[in-house]
N, C-alpha and C positions, 0 to 999 in steps of 0.2 A: 373958324379957328379949330384947332385940334380938340380943345376942351369941349367944344360943342358936341363932338362925337360921344362924349361921356354923359351928356345930359340925360339921355333916355334911361340910363342906369339910375341916376339920381332921382329922376321922376318916378321910376318904378319903386324906389325905396319909399318915397312919400306916399305913393298910391297904396302900397302894402300897409302903411300905418292905418289907413282908413278901411281898407277892404278885409284885411286878414292879419290880426295882431300877431299870431304865432308865426306866420310866414315872414312878416316884417322883422320880427326879432331874429329870425334865422339869417336874413339878408344883412341886418344891422351887425350881426355877430362877425360877418366877414368884412363888410365894407364900413369899417370904422373910419374916422377922419384921416388917420395916417395911412391907411390902406388906399383910400381914395386918392390921396396926394401921391402915393407911390405909382398908382395906375396912371395918373395924369402925367407924372414925370416920364414914364415909359412911352406915353403917347407923344409927348414933346420931343423925345429922342427918336421918334419915328420907328419904334419897335412894334408898338400896338396901334392899330388904326381904329378898331372897334371890337367890342365884346358881345358875344351872344349868351346863350343859356348854359346852365350847369350840365356837364357831361359825366361828372363823377362827384359823389359827396361822401365824406367820411367824418369821423369825430374830430380829426386833426386838421383837415383841409378840404377845400372845394376846388375842383378843376373845371374851368370854363373853356368853351370854344371861343377863340378869338381870331382876328385876321390882321395880317401885317399890311404894309404899304404897297406890296405887290399883290395884295388880296390872297396871300398864302395863308392857309389855316394854321392856327397856333393852338397849343394847349397851355393855358394860363393857370398855374397852380397857386392858390392863395392859402397860406397857413393861417389858422385862427390864432389871434393874439390873446384870446381870452381863455384858453384852455389850460387851467392850472394842473389838471390831472395829466395832460399830455406832457407838461413841463417835467414832471417827475420821471416819466418814461424815457424822455430824451437824454437825460444826463448820463445814463449808463453807456450810451453809444458815443458820447462826446468825450467824457472824461476817460482817459486811458488811451485814446487815439493819438499817436504821436504827432499827427498833423495839427492837432488842436491843443498842444501842450501849454500854450500861453493863454488859453481861454480861461476867463474868470467868470463863473456863474453869477449873473446879476438878476434882474427882474425877469418876468416871463417873456417880455418882448425881446430882450437881449438874447435870451436862449433860443427863441424861435427864429430870430434873424440869423444866428449862428447855424441853426438847423437848415435853413434855406440855403445858406452858403455851402453847407456840407453836402446837400443833395446835388447842387450844381457841380461842385468839384468831383463828386463821385460819378455823376453822369459823364462829365467831360473826360475823366480818366478812362472809364469803361468804353465810351464811344471812340476815343482816339486809338484804342488797341483792337477795335473790331467787335466788341460785345454788342449784341442786338438790343440796343436801348434807344429811346428817343434822343435826337440830337439836341443838346442843350444850347440855348440861344443867349440868354442873359438872366440876371436876377437882380433884384433890388429889395432890400428889407425882407418882408415876408412873401414876396411875389417872385415866382420862378416861371420863366417863359421857355417853352420847349417846342420842338417839332410836334405837330399833331399826327397821331398815329391812327389812321382810319381812311375811309373812302366816302365820298359824297357828304362830307361834314358829319359823318357818323363814326364814332370810335370803333376800333376793332373790339370784339367781345373778349371778356376774360375767360381763362380756361375753365373756371367754375361755371360759367354761363353756357359753355358750348360743348363740354366734353361728352355729354350724352348723345350728341349728334355726330360724333366721330366714330369711324370704324376702328376695329382693333389695330389694324395696320397704321392708321393715322395716329392713334393714341401712342403706339410704340415710337413713331417718329417724333411726336411732340415730347415724349419722355426723354428720348435720346438727345433732342435739341436742347432741352433744359439742362441736362448734365453737361453737354458741350459748353454751354454758356457759363455754367457754374465753374467748370475747369478754367475757362478763360478769365473769369472774374478773379479767381484766386491766383492762378499761376502766371497770368500776364499783367493784370492790373494790381496785384498784391492787395486785394480787398476780399472781404467776406460780405455777402449781401445782408445777412442778418435777419431777414424777414421774408424769405422765399417761400411762396405757397401758391396754391391755385388762384388766389386773389391778386397776385402780383405778376401774372404772366398773361399777356394778350396772345390771341391766336389769329393769325392772318390766313387768308386763303392759300392753299398749297398742299398741306398746311405749313406754316412757319410760325415763329414766335417772336415776341418782344418782351423783354424784361422791364418792369416798371417799378416805381416806388423804391428807389435806392437810397433814400435818406438815411436809413439805419446802417448802411454799409460802413464797416470799420476796416482799418488797416490790419494786415495780418499780424502786426506786432502788438495789437491791442491784447491785453491780458485775457479777454474772454473770447477771442476770435475763434478758437477751436470749438468751444462750446456752441457758439453761434453757427458755425459751419455744420457741426453734427446735427443741430436742430433743423437747419435748412434741408439737409439731405433726408432726415427722418420725415419731415413734413411732406416733401415731394413724394417719397416712397409710400408713405401712408395713404396719400390721396390716390395715387395710381393703383395701389393694391386694393384698398377698401372701397373707394368710391367709383373709380373707373373700371375696376375688375381686371386689371392687367396682372398677369402672373409672372412675366419675365422681368423681375425687378432686381436691380443690382444690389449687392450686399453693401451695407453702410461702411463696414471696416475696409472692404476692398476699395471703395471709392476714396476713403480717407488715405489709404495706403498709396494709391496712384497720385493723389495730390501732394502728399508729403515727398514722394519720390521726385515729382516735378520741381518742388520748391528746393529740395536738396541739390538737384542738378543745376538749378539757377544760381544758387549760392556758390557752388563749386566751380561753375563755368564763368 
């Protein structure tokens, strides 16, 4: 049965209880009963065949390497349903977004389910207009399934992990690629990333880039969208100037001017 493929995870949870209480509590935090049932549902729907270990861990979510029924690698992002602090941070990106005008804040679980749906919709919107993001596959409750971005079952490194190994020319390319994707996100997808930084950009061989963690992205009609956009640009500029040592950095006001011109031409056209 498909459910049997999930048994190793359940057994590992029980094993952690006896071997390492702290580790068990971490696993328990993610795999609560409703999350387990959600994973089982996605297995029965033949989306997920099996799950491997964690490939990324943060305060709000864990990302696992999984495999589909054609043995294709998947990234399975599971949002923590017990993060009350995260709940407070989420609301400013949901309330005010015209796509969620009917949303009524409820308990933490309801908000996190809406957050998962929001990231899926943002990914789909960006992916469909050609932004370099993982291809979204499906979502259910607090579980988001995406295309795995990596090689040989190892994820591509984050910009913050690999920048010191890049030449100045490669850093310039990566910086330019990030700005190109930022323009596409705003001018074509009508979104603002809202959390763009060296921690949310993967670097592929080439080099090339992938934008990740788009759950915070808001519609350009969100009342704080310009504030979020300026912050994104400043974050990227600061990193490349202060950490990567790149001197040829675009002016924030000039970038904003180009974006506003693009948006005006869209409205007029």
